N, C-alpha and C positions, 0 to 999 in steps of 0.2 A: 668381244674383247677390246677396249683401246687402249694406248699406253701412250699417257702425253709425259712427256718431259719438258720441266719449269724450269730447272735451272742447271747451272755447270759453270767449275768453278777449281783455278789450280787448286789444291790441298797440298801443296808440297812434293818433294821430289831429291831426285838423289843423283851422280853421275849416269848419265846418259837412259833418264825415262822422268815422266810427270805423274805425279799422280794425281787423278781425275777425281770428279765427286761427279754424280748426274743423278737428279732429285726430281721428284714428280710423284703424278698417281695414278695408279693402275685400276680399270673400270669394267664392273663386272658383272654380269644380269643377277648372280650370287655369290655371298662371300665363297674366296677360294684361295688357294696358296699358289703362284706361280714357282718353279724351275729357275736357276738364276741366270737374267739373261744376260747375251754378250753385246759386244762392241763395234761397231765395221766402218774401218776407218779406208778413205781409199789413200792406195800407195802407191802411185802414176796408174797405170793402166788396170791393177790389181784391186783385190781390197784382201785386207788384214782383216782377221776375228781376232776379236782377243777375250777372255775371258775374266770374270770378276775376280777380286784379291781373295785369298785364301781366306775363311770365318765367316764370308758374307751371309747373315742372312735371308731366308726364302723372302722375297716378297708378297704383301697380302696385296690380292684386290677384290673389290666388291661395289654394291650400288652407289655407295659415297665415295668413291675414289682414295682409299686410305693411303696416306702418303708414306714414300720408301726414300731408301739413298744407297747406291751403291757406290763401291770403287773400282775403280782400272787401272794399271801402270801401263802408261802411254810411253814408248818410245818418243824422245827427242824430237828427233826427226820429223816424227810424224804428227806430233805435236803441236808442233808450228809450223807446220804445211798447209795451206790452204786447202786442202781436197776436203769432202764433205765424213760426214759422221753420222750413222743410224743406229740407234738401238733396237737390237731383236730380243724381244723377250723370248721367254723360256717358254714350254709348254706348263698344262695347268697340272697339279697335281691331283690325283683323282682319287688314289691309294689310300687316301684317309692314314696316311703314315704318323703325320704330324699330330694330326689328333688321340691315336694311337700312344705314341711315345708320351704326349701331354697325361694322356690316362693313368699311363704306368707310371710318371714321375710320382701323379698325386695320391694313389695309391700304396706305392712306396715310403711318403711321406706320412701315412695313416699308417702304417705298419710302425714307421720310426717310432714317431708319439705313443702309440699305444704300447712300445718298447718299452720309451722310458718312464711310461707311470707305472709299471709293472715291477722295474729295478727301484725304482722310489719308492713303491711300498713294499717290497722284501727287507729294503734295507730298514726302512722305517720297524719292522718287527724283530731285528736284531737284537739280542741286548749287549745293553756295555758296559754295567756294573760289574762283571763275572769277573773272579780272581780267576789267575792259570790253574791250571788242571795242572794233575801229575806227573802227567804224560809232556806236561811245557819245559823247554831246557834255555834258559839262559842264555845269551848268545851276548857278545860285548860290542858298545854301541859308537862307532868310531870319530873320530874327530874330524868333520868337514869344513867348520866356520873356517881356518886358514887355508883352505883351498876354494871358498868362496871369492869370485873375483868384486871387488869391486864399481861402484856407477866409474867413478875417475879412470880407474883402470881400463876398463872398456871402453871409456871415450880417446884415452890415451891410444890403447891399441887401434881403433879406430882411426882416429888422425894420422897413425903412421903407415898404415895401409894408402889411406888414401895418398898421404903424401908420395907414397912409393912409388902408388899408378901413375901418378901424375909426372913425377922424376921420369920413369920408364918411359910414360906416353913422349916426353919433349926429347927425349939424349933416344931412344929407341924407336919403339911404338907402342902401340895399347896394349898390354901384355894377354889380358883376359878372350882379349876377340882373338888376339894372335898365337894363342894356343888352340882355340878350338878352329880357327881355321887349318892352322896344321894337321888337323886331324882329320879334318875334308880335304886336305892337298894330297896324306897317305891315303886315301879309295880312292880319290881320281885318279891317280898314280895304275892301281889297278885295273879301275874301269877303264883305262887308257891303253893300258897293254891287252886286255880280252877285245879292245874294238881294233887293235892292231892285228890282230889276228885273225878278224873275222875282215878285215879287207888286203891280208897276207895273198889269197889267191883269188882268183873268179870263180869264187862260191858263188850260190845263188844270190846271196848278198848284195852283190857286184857285176850279176848279172850285165849289167848295160857294159860293162867295158868288154866282157867278150866280143860284140858285136858290133865293136869299132873298128875303123882303121889302126892301123899300127902304130901312128902318130903318141906321143906319149903326154903330150900337151893336153889330146884331145881327148884322154882316156882320166886324166887328173880332172878337165874341167868335169866331165862327167860324175867322175865318184865324187868329187865334192858338192853336185849337185844330190846323187845320194845320199850324203853323208848329214848335209843340211835336212832332208826330207826325213829322215830317219832320227832325228836329234832334238828332245825336248830341252825344254828351258832348264839351266841348273846342270845338266850333263856334261862331261868329258867330249871336246873335237878333237886338240891336240895337244904341244909342249911348246912354252915362249922362250924364249932363253937370250938376255940382255949382257954380254958379256961387262961392257962396261959398268956397269951397277951391279955385279953377280945377282944379278934376277933370274931366277927359273922355276917355274911354275906351268904347271896343268891349266890350259885354256877352258870354259866351260861358253855355252851357248846360254846368250842372252845378258841384258845387263841390269834385271831387278833387282829388287834390295838382298834378295833369298840367291840368287845368283851371283854378285858380288864377293859377300859374303862368303865363298867358297873360293872363288879363286879371280883373276879378271877376266873380266867375259867378252864374247864375241856382241856385237853390235845388229841383232835380227835386223835383214831387210841391207846390210852389208854384204859386199862381196867376202867369199871364205878364200881363203890361197888356192889359187890354180886357175879360177873364175876373174873372168873380165869384171875391173872397176876396182874399188875400194874397199879396201879389207880393214874394219872398224875395231878396236880392241880397247873398253874401258876399266880402269883399277883403283882401287883404295889406294891412298898414302899414306894415314897414321893408324886406322883399325885393321882388323881381320886378314892379319901377316904385311899387309902394307906391302903389296909386289911392286906398287909404282911412285915409293916414295923419294925416290933419288930419280924418280924421270928428268929433271932438269941439270942435271948433272951430263945427258948425250949432249955430243957433239956432232958434229958435220961429218960423215963420213964413218961412222961409228954402226958395227956390226949389228942385227937385231935377224937371229935365228929364229923361224915357225918351222916345229915336226907336224906335219898331220899324219894321216893314217894312209893316205898315198902321195907321200911325197913333198922332199923337203924343199924349203925356201928360204933365200937369205937377202936379206932387204940393207940399204944403205941409209942412215940418216942426211934427209936432205936439209931440213931445219926444225925451230920450232915457235909458236907465237901464244898468246895468251889473248883467251877469245871471252866473250861474254856467255855463260851458262845455257843460252837460250841458241848460240849461233853454231848450228850444224854444218853449216856449208863444207866445212871440210868432208863430212861424209859423204859426198855427193860423188860422184861418178866424175872423173879427170879424163878421161878418154886416154889410159892407161894403168898398169898393174901398180898398186902402190898399196902402202900400210901405212894407219893413221892410232896412234896412243894418245887415249885422252887422259888426264886425272883432275882433279879438284886441284884450285890453287886461289891463293900462298896454303902450306901447309898448316893445317887444324882448320880450315875456311873452305865454303864453297861457296865463297862470292864470285870467283871466275874460273875459268878453265884452260887446262893447258895442254896443247896441241901439238905433237910431234907426227914431224910427216917423214915416212920414207920410200924409195923407190927400189922396184924388186930388182935384184941382180940377177939371181942364179935362181932355179929351180931344177930339181932334179926329184925323178917319178922314183917309188917305191912301192912296196906290195904289189896289188894289181895291178896297176899302173906301170908299173916296170915293163920291158919288153921280156 
């Protein structure tokens, strides 16, 4: 079986990632189905394997090479890098589950059609001209005409709701997604508490810290690596507080669409607090809780606190700048530990990106990293 990629384009994107669509043809000796492929991207000396976005259909393969198209969410700092890309095909689906499911759907359709015919036939035999029997009891008929909303009333109500939503978005933030994000943050707070308990002592989950020297910095670095290894996208990793703009949110792993709907997202591929290099965190400014709505109000010297299961880190703002969306140079390693916050700019637009850079001022170990 051979797999040819005929075309690749950027089909859109959001903060921190680009939606890449790959299309081509898969050839095989006989018609079959393939499991979803993976995209391999060179990330410095290592390789990153990216899965297709959820909901992607299984590609088909055959002698005539049927066309397929799959989408991947690629972090921006990898999408603009010059590293090689490879499409890794999935294994052949041999157990016939797709065909069995299609046959079952067809059988259910036939059963529904037969049931509909039976109902229509029975309805045709019911007499419609008989008078009520002596056992029937008359009931008063309610007056519902006054309760029926007219079309103009419905249009006025819909317009009022739309106007209220627009006003709330301009003055505060988009209210519907804000409620959804608040619900997600509540659940993430519980996940973060359980994560703190896991990293509270030198348990088997943090066995890496038990064999290290007494240096808290070394233990924090080892536990940060362990946390990064075991955390999937959209899961809680830490807590972010910015007193100047009254921001307090749980940070999740990843900057894909699903992750940023839950809260600020840590750029996969950048350092975690306690590791050497740059820590990158992205967030929305108008939707899904708008955690970074007032990021442009930060000034030099303002404090940014990040609490991780293994340590507390205080950063001080050094400055801010506006860059193009594809400019990811601020996320690269600068030879020192620092924090970079990113968000779309200006408000209600993704035309540019706001970058806030802060230096590490203090790191205090906690949990298994503490002496």
